[in-house]
C-alpha angles and dihedrals in degrees: 000000000000124000115218129193098219115319139046088228089080087077102037094139093053093046093049092048090049092051092051097051115118094243107116098216126032141157128232112198124193135143122266113276097024095113105261093151092045091051092052091049091050090049089054092049093050094045105048091158089071123078108222143173131195110210120204127191096230139037090232091062090051090050092049092053089047090055092051096043110037095176096058121085104246121172148088141232133069096287094052093046094048092049092050099038091118096044117120093220133018137170115219144139130289093253091062088078089091091063103035118105140182097011124158095203140005121200114209110207116209087019093181086076088082087079092051119125092206138071095322096063098089096043093045088055089056091048090052091048093052119105095231123108107256133212113189114203124201146152092199105042101151095113095050104034093097092052094053109043094172102083144158112202132196129182139177122226101233122190115256114262121235117225123189121191121198118200136174127028115344142146107253095197093053093048092051091047090051092049092051094043095047095048104047112135094012113133099231140088121253121192117204115188118198126177096193115089093195093056092048091053092046094050 
């Protein structure tokens, strides 16, 4: 287990070495927002002799990556796959596994989906059956950790959250006013949930 400050890029050497191990199936674990996708893209750029694909569960995720990285082939469907069949690195959807050929590695984003009981089950089975080396990527790996014993884990030490619970009789408006007044200028986020429309409007 490695502790990172903010980004996975702090341990690039370790991530790259992990990817290149001979184990056919492995799991990369890191919190949301730590740059897992960016790290895979950088790996592809720095290893042009490998032929790679990043597989995403949805078309919207593929489109989002395409918007962020204009110079990387991102898409799905027969026409896209045929046009980019000689590309060293592409980003596409899970179901493209049936068409992909001659890859060194595939990276499976949101890898915990392989334990899904929904629409991903059939395509995940085909991914697992493929001959490519596989790196599953997830921020919530609990349901697949036992299946993939070869793992590289990262975590962030986050400050403990403070939770206050009010019970009994109280004046909601006064409590909200006190919370706002006592926390002006403090660099933190406070969430106040109110189920009374009239009180929200009044405050």
